Short mmCIF file of the C-alpha atoms (twelve columns), coordinates in Angstrom:
data_MODEL
# 
_entry.id   MODEL 
# 
loop_
_atom_site.group_PDB 
_atom_site.id 
_atom_site.type_symbol 
_atom_site.label_atom_id 
_atom_site.label_alt_id 
_atom_site.label_comp_id 
_atom_site.label_asym_id 
_atom_site.label_seq_id 
_atom_site.Cartn_x 
_atom_site.Cartn_y 
_atom_site.Cartn_z 
_atom_site.pdbx_PDB_model_num 
ATOM 1   C CA . MET A 1   -28.789 -13.622 14.947  1 
ATOM 2   C CA . CYS A 2   -31.953 -15.067 16.543  1 
ATOM 3   C CA . ASP A 3   -33.947 -12.923 18.901  1 
ATOM 4   C CA . ASP A 4   -33.957 -14.611 22.341  1 
ATOM 5   C CA . GLU A 5   -37.683 -14.083 22.850  1 
ATOM 6   C CA . ILE A 6   -38.544 -15.668 19.507  1 
ATOM 7   C CA . VAL A 7   -36.319 -18.653 20.211  1 
ATOM 8   C CA . ARG A 8   -37.848 -19.183 23.684  1 
ATOM 9   C CA . HIS A 9   -41.321 -19.100 22.109  1 
ATOM 10  C CA . ALA A 10  -40.264 -21.665 19.508  1 
ATOM 11  C CA . HIS A 11  -38.924 -23.960 22.224  1 
ATOM 12  C CA . ALA A 12  -42.181 -23.678 24.145  1 
ATOM 13  C CA . GLU A 13  -44.167 -24.560 21.020  1 
ATOM 14  C CA . ALA A 14  -41.928 -27.569 20.410  1 
ATOM 15  C CA . ARG A 15  -42.669 -28.904 23.901  1 
ATOM 16  C CA . ARG A 16  -46.377 -28.867 23.039  1 
ATOM 17  C CA . LEU A 17  -45.940 -31.229 20.094  1 
ATOM 18  C CA . SER A 18  -48.237 -34.192 20.184  1 
ATOM 19  C CA . ARG A 19  -46.685 -37.646 20.469  1 
ATOM 20  C CA . ARG A 20  -47.472 -38.314 16.805  1 
ATOM 21  C CA . ASP A 21  -45.812 -35.091 15.680  1 
ATOM 22  C CA . ALA A 22  -42.799 -35.812 17.853  1 
ATOM 23  C CA . LEU A 23  -42.438 -39.247 16.259  1 
ATOM 24  C CA . ARG A 24  -42.746 -37.675 12.833  1 
ATOM 25  C CA . ALA A 25  -40.068 -35.084 13.617  1 
ATOM 26  C CA . THR A 26  -37.756 -37.789 14.947  1 
ATOM 27  C CA . ALA A 27  -38.191 -39.860 11.791  1 
ATOM 28  C CA . VAL A 28  -37.484 -36.875 9.537   1 
ATOM 29  C CA . ALA A 29  -34.387 -35.990 11.544  1 
ATOM 30  C CA . SER A 30  -33.226 -39.596 11.167  1 
ATOM 31  C CA . GLY A 31  -33.342 -39.318 7.382   1 
ATOM 32  C CA . LEU A 32  -36.707 -41.042 6.835   1 
ATOM 33  C CA . VAL A 33  -39.636 -39.705 4.844   1 
ATOM 34  C CA . LEU A 34  -43.101 -40.042 6.362   1 
ATOM 35  C CA . THR A 35  -46.183 -40.309 4.189   1 
ATOM 36  C CA . GLY A 36  -49.778 -40.859 5.235   1 
ATOM 37  C CA . VAL A 37  -51.300 -44.106 3.971   1 
ATOM 38  C CA . GLY A 38  -54.744 -44.939 5.294   1 
ATOM 39  C CA . GLY A 39  -54.155 -42.689 8.287   1 
ATOM 40  C CA . ALA A 40  -50.880 -44.423 9.194   1 
ATOM 41  C CA . ALA A 41  -47.364 -42.995 9.036   1 
ATOM 42  C CA . VAL A 42  -45.161 -45.019 6.705   1 
ATOM 43  C CA . ALA A 43  -41.404 -44.598 6.796   1 
ATOM 44  C CA . SER A 44  -39.376 -44.958 3.624   1 
ATOM 45  C CA . ALA A 45  -35.715 -44.432 2.866   1 
ATOM 46  C CA . SER A 46  -33.271 -45.404 0.129   1 
ATOM 47  C CA . PRO A 47  -33.571 -49.016 -1.154  1 
ATOM 48  C CA . SER A 48  -30.692 -50.329 0.963   1 
ATOM 49  C CA . GLY A 49  -31.059 -47.758 3.711   1 
ATOM 50  C CA . ARG A 50  -27.579 -46.346 3.007   1 
ATOM 51  C CA . VAL A 51  -27.041 -42.611 2.719   1 
ATOM 52  C CA . VAL A 52  -23.567 -41.648 1.508   1 
ATOM 53  C CA . ASP A 53  -22.365 -38.087 2.025   1 
ATOM 54  C CA . LEU A 54  -20.688 -36.848 -1.158  1 
ATOM 55  C CA . THR A 55  -19.725 -33.550 0.475   1 
ATOM 56  C CA . HIS A 56  -16.346 -32.347 1.706   1 
ATOM 57  C CA . ALA A 57  -16.262 -30.430 4.991   1 
ATOM 58  C CA . LEU A 58  -15.493 -26.800 4.198   1 
ATOM 59  C CA . SER A 59  -12.752 -25.288 6.363   1 
ATOM 60  C CA . PRO A 60  -10.068 -22.586 6.096   1 
ATOM 61  C CA . ASN A 61  -7.619  -25.275 4.933   1 
ATOM 62  C CA . PHE A 62  -9.723  -26.496 2.020   1 
ATOM 63  C CA . PRO A 63  -8.084  -25.733 -1.365  1 
ATOM 64  C CA . MET A 64  -9.634  -22.987 -3.471  1 
ATOM 65  C CA . TRP A 65  -9.377  -22.147 -7.122  1 
ATOM 66  C CA . PRO A 66  -6.435  -19.736 -7.591  1 
ATOM 67  C CA . GLY A 67  -7.592  -16.205 -6.834  1 
ATOM 68  C CA . ASN A 68  -10.521 -17.219 -4.619  1 
ATOM 69  C CA . PRO A 69  -10.348 -16.135 -0.974  1 
ATOM 70  C CA . PRO A 70  -10.198 -18.849 1.693   1 
ATOM 71  C CA . PHE A 71  -13.202 -19.864 3.758   1 
ATOM 72  C CA . THR A 72  -13.345 -17.878 7.013   1 
ATOM 73  C CA . ALA A 73  -15.317 -18.380 10.224  1 
ATOM 74  C CA . VAL A 74  -15.439 -15.821 13.041  1 
ATOM 75  C CA . GLN A 75  -17.069 -16.604 16.386  1 
ATOM 76  C CA . THR A 76  -19.612 -13.889 17.159  1 
ATOM 77  C CA . SER A 77  -21.182 -15.308 20.318  1 
ATOM 78  C CA . THR A 78  -20.852 -18.331 22.577  1 
ATOM 79  C CA . VAL A 79  -22.985 -20.438 24.902  1 
ATOM 80  C CA . GLY A 80  -22.638 -19.084 28.422  1 
ATOM 81  C CA . PRO A 81  -22.831 -20.636 31.888  1 
ATOM 82  C CA . ARG A 82  -25.664 -23.132 32.350  1 
ATOM 83  C CA . ASN A 83  -26.284 -23.047 28.576  1 
ATOM 84  C CA . SER A 84  -27.356 -19.420 28.554  1 
ATOM 85  C CA . GLY A 85  -27.177 -17.573 25.242  1 
ATOM 86  C CA . TYR A 86  -26.417 -19.034 21.832  1 
ATOM 87  C CA . ALA A 87  -23.298 -19.846 19.864  1 
ATOM 88  C CA . THR A 88  -23.065 -18.167 16.459  1 
ATOM 89  C CA . ARG A 89  -20.414 -17.591 13.817  1 
ATOM 90  C CA . TRP A 90  -19.997 -15.201 10.914  1 
ATOM 91  C CA . LEU A 91  -19.001 -17.068 7.748   1 
ATOM 92  C CA . GLY A 92  -17.240 -15.763 4.671   1 
ATOM 93  C CA . PHE A 93  -16.644 -17.714 1.471   1 
ATOM 94  C CA . ALA A 94  -16.637 -17.435 -2.309  1 
ATOM 95  C CA . GLU A 95  -19.751 -18.858 -3.982  1 
ATOM 96  C CA . HIS A 96  -17.723 -21.612 -5.635  1 
ATOM 97  C CA . SER A 97  -16.079 -23.055 -2.508  1 
ATOM 98  C CA . GLY A 98  -15.758 -26.682 -1.452  1 
ATOM 99  C CA . THR A 99  -18.414 -29.056 -2.751  1 
ATOM 100 C CA . HIS A 100 -20.579 -26.651 -4.703  1 
ATOM 101 C CA . VAL A 101 -23.088 -26.096 -7.492  1 
ATOM 102 C CA . ASP A 102 -22.412 -24.147 -10.686 1 
ATOM 103 C CA . ALA A 103 -25.629 -22.578 -11.960 1 
ATOM 104 C CA . PRO A 104 -25.947 -21.596 -15.640 1 
ATOM 105 C CA . ALA A 105 -25.417 -17.935 -14.651 1 
ATOM 106 C CA . HIS A 106 -21.847 -18.852 -13.649 1 
ATOM 107 C CA . LYS A 107 -20.864 -18.982 -17.349 1 
ATOM 108 C CA . ILE A 108 -23.868 -17.893 -19.415 1 
ATOM 109 C CA . GLY A 109 -24.865 -14.204 -19.434 1 
ATOM 110 C CA . ASN A 110 -28.616 -14.821 -19.433 1 
ATOM 111 C CA . GLY A 111 -28.429 -18.183 -17.653 1 
ATOM 112 C CA . ILE A 112 -30.645 -18.978 -14.687 1 
ATOM 113 C CA . THR A 113 -29.313 -18.337 -11.203 1 
ATOM 114 C CA . VAL A 114 -28.927 -21.007 -8.541  1 
ATOM 115 C CA . ASP A 115 -32.205 -20.144 -6.823  1 
ATOM 116 C CA . ARG A 116 -34.063 -20.876 -10.062 1 
ATOM 117 C CA . ILE A 117 -32.814 -24.428 -10.625 1 
ATOM 118 C CA . ALA A 118 -35.926 -26.610 -10.739 1 
ATOM 119 C CA . PRO A 119 -36.250 -28.587 -7.471  1 
ATOM 120 C CA . ALA A 120 -37.140 -31.715 -9.468  1 
ATOM 121 C CA . ASN A 121 -33.715 -31.562 -11.119 1 
ATOM 122 C CA . LEU A 122 -31.939 -31.629 -7.741  1 
ATOM 123 C CA . VAL A 123 -33.036 -35.234 -7.140  1 
ATOM 124 C CA . ALA A 124 -31.841 -37.586 -9.866  1 
ATOM 125 C CA . PRO A 125 -30.429 -41.001 -10.708 1 
ATOM 126 C CA . LEU A 126 -26.698 -40.979 -9.959  1 
ATOM 127 C CA . VAL A 127 -24.159 -42.346 -12.445 1 
ATOM 128 C CA . VAL A 128 -20.469 -42.532 -11.508 1 
ATOM 129 C CA . ILE A 129 -17.936 -42.999 -14.321 1 
ATOM 130 C CA . SER A 130 -14.328 -43.508 -13.284 1 
ATOM 131 C CA . ILE A 131 -11.289 -42.524 -15.329 1 
ATOM 132 C CA . ALA A 132 -8.979  -42.733 -12.317 1 
ATOM 133 C CA . GLY A 133 -6.614  -45.086 -14.136 1 
ATOM 134 C CA . LYS A 134 -5.822  -42.762 -17.002 1 
ATOM 135 C CA . ALA A 135 -5.978  -39.708 -14.706 1 
ATOM 136 C CA . ARG A 136 -3.062  -41.201 -12.734 1 
ATOM 137 C CA . ARG A 137 -1.049  -41.374 -15.947 1 
ATOM 138 C CA . ASN A 138 -2.209  -37.994 -17.248 1 
ATOM 139 C CA . PRO A 139 -3.491  -35.374 -14.774 1 
ATOM 140 C CA . ARG A 140 -5.248  -33.601 -17.663 1 
ATOM 141 C CA . ALA A 141 -7.073  -36.677 -18.948 1 
ATOM 142 C CA . LEU A 142 -10.590 -36.256 -20.334 1 
ATOM 143 C CA . LEU A 143 -13.784 -38.284 -20.066 1 
ATOM 144 C CA . THR A 144 -14.590 -39.034 -23.703 1 
ATOM 145 C CA . GLU A 145 -17.537 -40.439 -25.618 1 
ATOM 146 C CA . ARG A 146 -15.567 -43.696 -25.879 1 
ATOM 147 C CA . ASP A 147 -15.329 -43.841 -22.076 1 
ATOM 148 C CA . ILE A 148 -19.102 -43.419 -21.868 1 
ATOM 149 C CA . ALA A 149 -19.664 -46.208 -24.400 1 
ATOM 150 C CA . ASP A 150 -17.312 -48.515 -22.484 1 
ATOM 151 C CA . PHE A 151 -19.158 -47.695 -19.246 1 
ATOM 152 C CA . GLU A 152 -22.538 -48.521 -20.777 1 
ATOM 153 C CA . ASN A 153 -21.213 -51.790 -22.177 1 
ATOM 154 C CA . ARG A 154 -20.245 -52.838 -18.652 1 
ATOM 155 C CA . HIS A 155 -23.045 -51.356 -16.556 1 
ATOM 156 C CA . GLY A 156 -25.988 -50.559 -18.810 1 
ATOM 157 C CA . ARG A 157 -27.440 -47.439 -20.375 1 
ATOM 158 C CA . ILE A 158 -27.298 -44.156 -18.483 1 
ATOM 159 C CA . PRO A 159 -30.872 -43.313 -17.386 1 
ATOM 160 C CA . ARG A 160 -32.514 -40.167 -18.701 1 
ATOM 161 C CA . GLY A 161 -32.477 -37.307 -16.227 1 
ATOM 162 C CA . SER A 162 -29.308 -38.491 -14.461 1 
ATOM 163 C CA . LEU A 163 -26.515 -36.615 -12.779 1 
ATOM 164 C CA . VAL A 164 -23.321 -38.075 -14.278 1 
ATOM 165 C CA . ALA A 165 -20.389 -37.755 -11.866 1 
ATOM 166 C CA . LEU A 166 -16.768 -38.124 -12.939 1 
ATOM 167 C CA . HIS A 167 -14.413 -39.997 -10.592 1 
ATOM 168 C CA . THR A 168 -10.764 -39.087 -11.202 1 
ATOM 169 C CA . GLY A 169 -9.220  -39.956 -7.842  1 
ATOM 170 C CA . TRP A 170 -8.398  -36.291 -7.134  1 
ATOM 171 C CA . GLN A 171 -7.933  -35.499 -3.423  1 
ATOM 172 C CA . PRO A 172 -8.140  -32.045 -1.814  1 
ATOM 173 C CA . SER A 173 -5.182  -32.855 0.444   1 
ATOM 174 C CA . THR A 174 -2.828  -33.459 -2.483  1 
ATOM 175 C CA . GLY A 175 -4.468  -32.154 -5.657  1 
ATOM 176 C CA . GLY A 176 -4.392  -28.683 -7.150  1 
ATOM 177 C CA . PRO A 177 -6.347  -27.129 -10.014 1 
ATOM 178 C CA . ASP A 178 -4.543  -29.277 -12.612 1 
ATOM 179 C CA . ALA A 179 -6.841  -32.288 -12.796 1 
ATOM 180 C CA . ALA A 180 -8.838  -34.409 -15.212 1 
ATOM 181 C CA . GLY A 181 -12.138 -33.208 -16.644 1 
ATOM 182 C CA . PHE A 182 -14.898 -33.683 -19.213 1 
ATOM 183 C CA . ASP A 183 -14.381 -33.577 -22.972 1 
ATOM 184 C CA . PRO A 184 -16.964 -31.024 -24.215 1 
ATOM 185 C CA . ASP A 185 -18.115 -33.480 -26.912 1 
ATOM 186 C CA . ALA A 186 -18.870 -36.036 -24.190 1 
ATOM 187 C CA . VAL A 187 -20.915 -33.436 -22.295 1 
ATOM 188 C CA . ARG A 188 -22.900 -32.595 -25.429 1 
ATOM 189 C CA . MET A 189 -23.530 -36.296 -26.009 1 
ATOM 190 C CA . LEU A 190 -24.826 -36.691 -22.431 1 
ATOM 191 C CA . ILE A 191 -27.136 -33.695 -22.905 1 
ATOM 192 C CA . VAL A 192 -28.546 -34.624 -26.308 1 
ATOM 193 C CA . GLU A 193 -28.598 -38.425 -26.190 1 
ATOM 194 C CA . ARG A 194 -29.068 -39.134 -22.467 1 
ATOM 195 C CA . ALA A 195 -30.924 -35.961 -21.368 1 
ATOM 196 C CA . VAL A 196 -28.869 -35.588 -18.188 1 
ATOM 197 C CA . VAL A 197 -29.905 -32.875 -15.729 1 
ATOM 198 C CA . ALA A 198 -26.357 -32.252 -14.494 1 
ATOM 199 C CA . ILE A 199 -22.753 -33.370 -14.490 1 
ATOM 200 C CA . GLY A 200 -20.414 -33.542 -11.509 1 
ATOM 201 C CA . THR A 201 -16.796 -34.229 -10.653 1 
ATOM 202 C CA . ASP A 202 -14.537 -34.965 -7.706  1 
ATOM 203 C CA . THR A 203 -12.138 -32.217 -8.900  1 
ATOM 204 C CA . MET A 204 -12.328 -28.440 -8.590  1 
ATOM 205 C CA . SER A 205 -13.701 -28.021 -12.125 1 
ATOM 206 C CA . VAL A 206 -15.587 -30.009 -14.761 1 
ATOM 207 C CA . ASP A 207 -13.046 -28.575 -17.220 1 
ATOM 208 C CA . ILE A 208 -9.320  -29.140 -17.222 1 
ATOM 209 C CA . ARG A 209 -7.405  -25.997 -16.305 1 
ATOM 210 C CA . ASP A 210 -7.530  -23.180 -18.912 1 
ATOM 211 C CA . ALA A 211 -10.425 -24.854 -20.765 1 
ATOM 212 C CA . VAL A 212 -14.089 -23.768 -20.728 1 
ATOM 213 C CA . GLY A 213 -15.843 -26.158 -23.120 1 
ATOM 214 C CA . ALA A 214 -17.444 -28.450 -20.548 1 
ATOM 215 C CA . HIS A 215 -18.798 -25.491 -18.562 1 
ATOM 216 C CA . ALA A 216 -20.118 -23.859 -21.733 1 
ATOM 217 C CA . ALA A 217 -21.831 -27.070 -22.844 1 
ATOM 218 C CA . ILE A 218 -23.594 -28.036 -19.610 1 
ATOM 219 C CA . LEU A 219 -24.433 -24.535 -18.362 1 
ATOM 220 C CA . GLY A 220 -25.311 -23.311 -21.843 1 
ATOM 221 C CA . SER A 221 -27.964 -26.035 -22.028 1 
ATOM 222 C CA . GLY A 222 -29.666 -24.671 -18.882 1 
ATOM 223 C CA . ARG A 223 -28.406 -27.525 -16.729 1 
ATOM 224 C CA . TYR A 224 -26.052 -27.338 -13.755 1 
ATOM 225 C CA . ALA A 225 -22.779 -28.822 -12.524 1 
ATOM 226 C CA . VAL A 226 -21.521 -30.001 -9.137  1 
ATOM 227 C CA . GLU A 227 -17.802 -29.762 -8.394  1 
ATOM 228 C CA . THR A 228 -15.466 -31.201 -5.736  1 
ATOM 229 C CA . LEU A 229 -17.628 -34.190 -4.839  1 
ATOM 230 C CA . ALA A 230 -16.406 -36.636 -2.188  1 
ATOM 231 C CA . ASN A 231 -16.687 -40.412 -1.645  1 
ATOM 232 C CA . LEU A 232 -17.614 -41.367 -5.200  1 
ATOM 233 C CA . THR A 233 -16.017 -44.786 -4.685  1 
ATOM 234 C CA . SER A 234 -18.563 -45.460 -1.921  1 
ATOM 235 C CA . VAL A 235 -21.523 -45.570 -4.318  1 
ATOM 236 C CA . PRO A 236 -22.211 -47.985 -7.204  1 
ATOM 237 C CA . PRO A 237 -21.586 -46.921 -10.797 1 
ATOM 238 C CA . LEU A 238 -25.317 -47.161 -11.484 1 
ATOM 239 C CA . GLY A 239 -28.443 -47.526 -9.366  1 
ATOM 240 C CA . ALA A 240 -28.141 -44.874 -6.655  1 
ATOM 241 C CA . ARG A 241 -30.021 -41.586 -6.461  1 
ATOM 242 C CA . VAL A 242 -28.548 -38.240 -5.566  1 
ATOM 243 C CA . VAL A 243 -29.994 -35.309 -3.642  1 
ATOM 244 C CA . VAL A 244 -28.242 -32.001 -4.319  1 
ATOM 245 C CA . GLY A 245 -28.839 -29.496 -1.528  1 
ATOM 246 C CA . ALA A 246 -28.232 -26.449 -3.715  1 
ATOM 247 C CA . PRO A 247 -28.360 -23.121 -1.861  1 
ATOM 248 C CA . LYS A 248 -31.145 -20.699 -2.648  1 
ATOM 249 C CA . PHE A 249 -29.105 -17.505 -2.943  1 
ATOM 250 C CA . ALA A 250 -31.129 -14.864 -4.810  1 
ATOM 251 C CA . GLY A 251 -29.207 -14.088 -7.980  1 
ATOM 252 C CA . GLY A 252 -26.465 -16.585 -7.078  1 
ATOM 253 C CA . THR A 253 -24.118 -18.084 -9.658  1 
ATOM 254 C CA . GLY A 254 -23.775 -21.153 -7.448  1 
ATOM 255 C CA . GLY A 255 -22.822 -22.009 -3.903  1 
ATOM 256 C CA . PRO A 256 -21.691 -24.678 -1.452  1 
ATOM 257 C CA . ALA A 257 -24.046 -27.667 -1.350  1 
ATOM 258 C CA . ARG A 258 -24.682 -30.739 0.788   1 
ATOM 259 C CA . VAL A 259 -24.857 -33.632 -1.661  1 
ATOM 260 C CA . LEU A 260 -26.212 -37.028 -0.569  1 
ATOM 261 C CA . ALA A 261 -26.387 -40.339 -2.414  1 
ATOM 262 C CA . LEU A 262 -29.170 -42.828 -1.599  1 
ATOM 263 C CA . THR A 263 -28.082 -46.375 -2.427  1 
# 
């Protein structure tokens, strides 16, 4: 909880911002990036200016993997009369809750923890491959090497250093842990031949239930995974970039993340 005196001091400092700094802060808060060019502030955003949130809101009703405790939120203080005081909550959740990152340490004994994922690997070209059609017919369908080849025939080669996200059509309101996933051979192909930095999925796991091969392949290569992504149909199959707001938990095996696509 913030100390009231520290917070009051911070507010006083904020009021002393120069006009230029205030404009800069406003631009950053609006999702723009400011860089100095010849003494001028230049704003840049994604090519089309669209930012798509690929993150589900985490709440006590959000489905969890069997055995994981539900998300909890307990109000610990509230804003008082005339805006006195501060509102705070105590949060409790399993590391792998909602839209979240799997670090190598989640599956690999000597794998790196979430705080050690290279920042450069958290910003990457985004590739979305859909197998929603066959996932409707078979809830345990797999993304195969053939699916990847078909995708590249239609859309072009997967860029090196990409995050490849699997769209299955899974929904948290109706879907359980039985859902489509990655064929481990397809993951190995993406690692070796396309040098991906990560894989992702709109389901609760990159593996189908009771399988571990996709986790072992991606995390065993020192890369990471993102699970339970949202809104994958709102971004193009190829051409967007993704920003993965992985948590920096010391020693963490993963954690909830805010994931944004820039299109």
